[in-house]
N, CA and C atoms as a LAMMPS dump frame, in Angstrom:
ITEM: TIMESTEP
0
ITEM: NUMBER OF ATOMS
321
ITEM: BOX BOUNDS ff ff ff
-5.0000000000000000e+02 5.0000000000000000e+02
-5.0000000000000000e+02 5.0000000000000000e+02
-5.0000000000000000e+02 5.0000000000000000e+02
ITEM: ATOMS id mol type element x y z
1 1 1 N 361.352 408.772 -456.835
2 1 2 C 362.578 409.01 -455.747
3 1 3 C 362.885 409.406 -454.384
4 2 1 N 363.222 408.505 -453.716
5 2 2 C 362.998 409.178 -452.389
6 2 3 C 364.227 409.905 -452.211
7 3 1 N 364.155 410.429 -451.303
8 3 2 C 365.065 411.428 -451.038
9 3 3 C 366.439 411.094 -449.97
10 4 1 N 367.362 411.713 -449.775
11 4 2 C 368.277 411.319 -449.399
12 4 3 C 368.171 410.935 -448.505
13 5 1 N 367.188 411.758 -447.313
14 5 2 C 366.957 411.246 -446.107
15 5 3 C 366.534 409.66 -445.885
16 6 1 N 365.463 409.975 -446.529
17 6 2 C 364.835 408.581 -446.672
18 6 3 C 365.727 406.982 -447.211
19 7 1 N 366.262 407.616 -448.369
20 7 2 C 367.371 406.284 -448.945
21 7 3 C 368.439 406.47 -447.478
22 8 1 N 368.382 407.449 -446.54
23 8 2 C 369.372 406.411 -445.401
24 8 3 C 369.054 405.753 -444.153
25 9 1 N 367.605 406.351 -444.143
26 9 2 C 366.949 405.534 -442.701
27 9 3 C 366.077 404.346 -443.457
28 10 1 N 366.064 403.811 -444.692
29 10 2 C 365.869 402.807 -445.096
30 10 3 C 366.918 401.285 -445.614
31 11 1 N 368.092 402.079 -446.242
32 11 2 C 369.21 401.113 -446.003
33 11 3 C 370.358 401.07 -444.707
34 12 1 N 369.87 402.218 -444.252
35 12 2 C 371.13 402.17 -442.808
36 12 3 C 370.557 402.568 -441.866
37 13 1 N 369.097 402.836 -441.646
38 13 2 C 368.416 402.899 -440.308
39 13 3 C 368.937 404.266 -439.791
40 14 1 N 369.888 404.775 -439.737
41 14 2 C 370.694 406.117 -439.397
42 14 3 C 371.526 406.06 -439.991
43 15 1 N 371.481 408.086 -440.135
44 15 2 C 372.847 408.368 -440.65
45 15 3 C 374.114 408.214 -439.536
46 16 1 N 373.918 407.782 -438.484
47 16 2 C 375.2 407.117 -437.765
48 16 3 C 375.924 406.024 -438.545
49 17 1 N 374.864 405.249 -438.832
50 17 2 C 374.908 403.733 -439.501
51 17 3 C 375.808 404.278 -440.955
52 18 1 N 375.301 404.879 -441.816
53 18 2 C 375.968 405.04 -442.645
54 18 3 C 377.428 405.519 -443.048
55 19 1 N 377.501 406.035 -441.468
56 19 2 C 379.263 406.922 -441.6
57 19 3 C 379.807 406.021 -440.832
58 20 1 N 378.786 405.184 -439.951
59 20 2 C 380.59 403.869 -439.708
60 20 3 C 380.475 403.085 -440.756
61 21 1 N 380.114 403.035 -441.868
62 21 2 C 380.721 402.351 -442.813
63 21 3 C 381.401 403.169 -444.318
64 22 1 N 381.429 403.924 -444.306
65 22 2 C 381.363 404.987 -445.11
66 22 3 C 383.007 405.092 -444.685
67 23 1 N 383.23 405.395 -443.181
68 23 2 C 383.955 405.855 -442.744
69 23 3 C 385.426 405.101 -442.887
70 24 1 N 385.383 404.024 -443.152
71 24 2 C 386.751 402.751 -442.952
72 24 3 C 387.252 402.684 -444.257
73 25 1 N 386.215 403.309 -445.714
74 25 2 C 386.668 402.825 -446.792
75 25 3 C 387.499 404.849 -447.312
76 26 1 N 387.44 405.615 -446.534
77 26 2 C 387.84 406.823 -447.191
78 26 3 C 389.526 407.337 -446.365
79 27 1 N 390.115 408.193 -447.344
80 27 2 C 390.994 408.367 -446.396
81 27 3 C 390.824 409.14 -445.718
82 28 1 N 391.548 409.525 -444.55
83 28 2 C 391.737 411.026 -443.791
84 28 3 C 392.897 411.49 -443.535
85 29 1 N 392.476 413.078 -442.456
86 29 2 C 394.055 413.438 -442.915
87 29 3 C 395.128 413.366 -441.979
88 30 1 N 396.334 412.986 -441.877
89 30 2 C 397.238 412.209 -441.061
90 30 3 C 396.864 412.209 -439.732
91 31 1 N 396.968 413.887 -439.554
92 31 2 C 396.584 414.336 -438.096
93 31 3 C 395.002 414.006 -437.166
94 32 1 N 394.176 413.335 -438.062
95 32 2 C 392.961 413.451 -437.766
96 32 3 C 392.742 411.812 -436.968
97 33 1 N 392.358 412.602 -435.684
98 33 2 C 391.863 410.897 -434.982
99 33 3 C 390.663 410.229 -435.621
100 34 1 N 390.24 409.071 -435.285
101 34 2 C 388.788 408.184 -435.659
102 34 3 C 387.705 408.779 -435.143
103 35 1 N 387.612 409.518 -433.989
104 35 2 C 386.757 409.951 -433.947
105 35 3 C 386.645 411.871 -434.47
106 36 1 N 387.514 412.341 -434.119
107 36 2 C 387.045 413.61 -435.356
108 36 3 C 386.642 413.32 -436.875
109 37 1 N 387.17 412.466 -437.771
110 37 2 C 387.095 411.707 -438.921
111 37 3 C 385.353 411.525 -438.936
112 38 1 N 385.321 410.371 -437.1
113 38 2 C 383.382 410.631 -437.944
114 38 3 C 382.448 411.727 -437.483
115 39 1 N 383.133 412.739 -436.451
116 39 2 C 382.44 414.104 -436.414
117 39 3 C 382.5 414.78 -437.623
118 40 1 N 383.142 414.711 -438.928
119 40 2 C 383.362 415.429 -439.558
120 40 3 C 382.172 415.195 -440.71
121 41 1 N 382.313 413.552 -440.398
122 41 2 C 381.219 412.964 -441.734
123 41 3 C 380.122 413.41 -440.963
124 42 1 N 379.878 413.475 -439.919
125 42 2 C 378.3 413.271 -439.529
126 42 3 C 377.713 414.771 -440.344
127 43 1 N 378.665 415.841 -440.298
128 43 2 C 378.589 417.218 -440.581
129 43 3 C 378.383 417.375 -441.957
130 44 1 N 378.608 416.309 -442.718
131 44 2 C 378.286 416.431 -444.267
132 44 3 C 376.766 415.951 -444.648
133 45 1 N 376.72 416.128 -446.134
134 45 2 C 374.802 415.827 -446.399
135 45 3 C 375.1 414.185 -446.703
136 46 1 N 373.312 413.678 -446.413
137 46 2 C 373.207 412.42 -446.955
138 46 3 C 373.363 412.052 -448.219
139 47 1 N 373.181 413.248 -449.261
140 47 2 C 373.404 412.954 -450.257
141 47 3 C 374.644 412.631 -450.649
142 48 1 N 375.415 413.597 -450.401
143 48 2 C 377.131 413.14 -450.249
144 48 3 C 377.955 411.771 -449.667
145 49 1 N 377.367 412.005 -449.044
146 49 2 C 377.816 410.981 -448.035
147 49 3 C 377.48 408.951 -448.904
148 50 1 N 376.051 409.402 -449.583
149 50 2 C 375.674 408.181 -450.43
150 50 3 C 376.554 407.957 -451.318
151 51 1 N 376.815 409.499 -451.862
152 51 2 C 377.475 409.525 -453.166
153 51 3 C 379.087 408.511 -452.805
154 52 1 N 379.364 408.988 -451.815
155 52 2 C 380.739 408.516 -451.357
156 52 3 C 380.36 406.901 -451.818
157 53 1 N 379.723 406.594 -450.964
158 53 2 C 379.842 405.125 -449.871
159 53 3 C 379.875 404.297 -452.056
160 54 1 N 378.555 405.104 -452.678
161 54 2 C 378.739 404.04 -453.918
162 54 3 C 380.065 404.092 -455.01
163 55 1 N 380.311 405.008 -454.587
164 55 2 C 381.701 405.722 -455.631
165 55 3 C 382.932 404.705 -455.153
166 56 1 N 382.419 404.369 -453.666
167 56 2 C 383.986 403.652 -453.161
168 56 3 C 383.444 401.868 -453.234
169 57 1 N 382.505 401.669 -452.776
170 57 2 C 381.884 400.304 -453.335
171 57 3 C 382.186 399.666 -455.149
172 58 1 N 381.988 400.931 -456.485
173 58 2 C 382.548 400.869 -457.182
174 58 3 C 384.419 400.605 -457.129
175 59 1 N 384.812 401.356 -456.66
176 59 2 C 386.146 401.791 -456.543
177 59 3 C 386.717 400.15 -456.287
178 60 1 N 385.979 399.219 -455.001
179 60 2 C 386.591 398.47 -454.307
180 60 3 C 385.961 396.919 -455.377
181 61 1 N 385.078 396.999 -455.789
182 61 2 C 384.47 395.988 -456.176
183 61 3 C 384.732 395.793 -458.345
184 62 1 N 385.587 397.047 -458.495
185 62 2 C 386.144 396.709 -459.746
186 62 3 C 387.86 396.235 -459.65
187 63 1 N 387.741 397.43 -458.891
188 63 2 C 390.059 397.981 -459.117
189 63 3 C 390.432 397.128 -457.887
190 64 1 N 389.702 396.733 -456.764
191 64 2 C 389.806 396.545 -456.034
192 64 3 C 390.88 398.062 -454.8
193 65 1 N 391.445 398.846 -455.281
194 65 2 C 392.115 399.913 -454.707
195 65 3 C 392.767 401.173 -455.814
196 66 1 N 393.127 401.853 -455.21
197 66 2 C 393.105 403.36 -456.101
198 66 3 C 394.071 402.94 -456.691
199 67 1 N 395.35 402.627 -456.224
200 67 2 C 396.37 402.284 -456.884
201 67 3 C 396.172 401.04 -457.932
202 68 1 N 395.522 400.266 -457.974
203 68 2 C 395.35 399.027 -459.375
204 68 3 C 394.378 400.493 -460.269
205 69 1 N 393.421 400.896 -459.921
206 69 2 C 392.743 401.874 -460.99
207 69 3 C 393.362 403.025 -461.579
208 70 1 N 394.504 403.623 -460.6
209 70 2 C 395.796 404.224 -461.344
210 70 3 C 396.196 403.746 -462.234
211 71 1 N 396.955 402.578 -462.052
212 71 2 C 397.629 401.674 -463.127
213 71 3 C 397.026 401.353 -464.214
214 72 1 N 395.439 401.292 -464.122
215 72 2 C 394.55 400.69 -465.496
216 72 3 C 395.002 402.141 -466.203
217 73 1 N 394.895 403.228 -465.125
218 73 2 C 394.189 404.644 -466.785
219 73 3 C 395.886 404.719 -466.801
220 74 1 N 396.822 404.777 -466.196
221 74 2 C 398.318 405.095 -466.665
222 74 3 C 398.618 403.965 -468.167
223 75 1 N 398.063 402.969 -467.801
224 75 2 C 398.415 401.885 -468.85
225 75 3 C 397.203 402.282 -470
226 76 1 N 396.221 403.045 -469.909
227 76 2 C 395.513 403.291 -470.78
228 76 3 C 395.721 404.336 -471.93
229 77 1 N 396.352 405.313 -470.865
230 77 2 C 397.071 406.725 -471.69
231 77 3 C 398.048 406.506 -472.247
232 78 1 N 399.024 406.045 -471.518
233 78 2 C 400.601 405.817 -472.127
234 78 3 C 401.061 404.761 -472.675
235 79 1 N 399.916 403.518 -472.289
236 79 2 C 400.366 402.425 -473.153
237 79 3 C 401.768 401.921 -472.188
238 80 1 N 402.218 401.929 -471.269
239 80 2 C 403.613 401.537 -470.649
240 80 3 C 403.175 402.221 -469.262
241 81 1 N 404.219 401.796 -468.333
242 81 2 C 403.732 402.325 -466.698
243 81 3 C 405.26 403.504 -466.979
244 82 1 N 404.372 404.107 -466.292
245 82 2 C 405.086 405.606 -466.427
246 82 3 C 404.672 406.122 -464.626
247 83 1 N 405.708 406.176 -464.007
248 83 2 C 405.694 406.979 -462.461
249 83 3 C 405.242 408.277 -462.369
250 84 1 N 405.551 409.215 -462.984
251 84 2 C 404.871 410.066 -462.943
252 84 3 C 403.732 410.79 -463.361
253 85 1 N 403.128 409.724 -464.345
254 85 2 C 401.645 409.9 -464.584
255 85 3 C 400.905 409.328 -463.593
256 86 1 N 401.736 408.443 -463.041
257 86 2 C 400.884 407.719 -461.81
258 86 3 C 400.478 408.41 -460.639
259 87 1 N 401.423 409.152 -460.149
260 87 2 C 401.615 409.703 -459.378
261 87 3 C 400.733 410.646 -458.852
262 88 1 N 400.662 411.564 -460.65
263 88 2 C 400.105 412.567 -460.602
264 88 3 C 398.017 412.023 -460.329
265 89 1 N 398.207 410.856 -460.994
266 89 2 C 396.773 410.456 -461.398
267 89 3 C 395.971 410.052 -459.39
268 90 1 N 397.271 409.539 -459.05
269 90 2 C 397.121 409.308 -457.409
270 90 3 C 396.581 410.557 -456.353
271 91 1 N 397.199 412.041 -457.25
272 91 2 C 396.424 413.329 -456.408
273 91 3 C 395.037 413.32 -456.493
274 92 1 N 394.602 412.764 -457.834
275 92 2 C 393.037 413.247 -458.064
276 92 3 C 392.238 411.976 -457.089
277 93 1 N 391.125 412.656 -456.976
278 93 2 C 389.96 412.439 -456.138
279 93 3 C 389.371 410.91 -456.475
280 94 1 N 388.746 409.879 -456.143
281 94 2 C 388.297 408.702 -456.429
282 94 3 C 387.51 409.215 -457.818
283 95 1 N 386.853 410.154 -457.597
284 95 2 C 385.321 410.567 -458.459
285 95 3 C 386.152 410.707 -459.71
286 96 1 N 387.211 411.364 -459.516
287 96 2 C 388.175 412.013 -461.114
288 96 3 C 388.249 410.803 -461.767
289 97 1 N 389.435 409.673 -460.936
290 97 2 C 389.8 408.324 -461.558
291 97 3 C 388.711 407.577 -462.153
292 98 1 N 387.768 407.342 -461.651
293 98 2 C 386.402 406.516 -462.049
294 98 3 C 386.194 407.389 -463.752
295 99 1 N 385.944 408.608 -463.211
296 99 2 C 385.608 408.982 -464.409
297 99 3 C 386.703 409.133 -465.614
298 100 1 N 387.999 409.283 -465.357
299 100 2 C 389.301 408.916 -466.072
300 100 3 C 389.161 407.613 -466.784
301 101 1 N 389.026 407.276 -465.708
302 101 2 C 389.057 405.566 -466.462
303 101 3 C 387.347 405.234 -467.143
304 102 1 N 385.973 405.756 -467.101
305 102 2 C 385.151 405.314 -468.395
306 102 3 C 385.963 406.168 -469.448
307 103 1 N 386.173 407.017 -469.605
308 103 2 C 386.414 408.05 -470.775
309 103 3 C 387.576 407.565 -471.593
310 104 1 N 388.258 406.586 -470.884
311 104 2 C 389.476 406.34 -471.491
312 104 3 C 389.278 404.968 -472.002
313 105 1 N 388.307 404.403 -470.923
314 105 2 C 387.708 403.238 -472.234
315 105 3 C 386.944 403.503 -473.526
316 106 1 N 386.607 404.196 -473.762
317 106 2 C 385.285 404.441 -474.828
318 106 3 C 386.366 405.149 -475.939
319 107 1 N 387.863 405.543 -475.387
320 107 2 C 388.212 405.599 -476.867
321 107 3 C 389.199 404.487 -477.266
């Protein structure tokens, strides 16, 4: 198994290239500039950046958006559209939403 640094270098060439690929997929703070956001991501570990990229790619390929994923979880849990549950779900992280969907699918 390759280390996170080896994986980044093999797949992207550099950490900067990985950050450039991950940055558009993630939500940033409303008051944060693009450069500040990229600088903040450059300080994140390679392993976490790889996990974030994997999660966001799964989200985009299977569901399209966080809203669509939240709608599916709401339908599975409540059996109908529920605005309050949907709003609560949208405050959760993408990783948590994917885990909730996986758990709800097993039931």
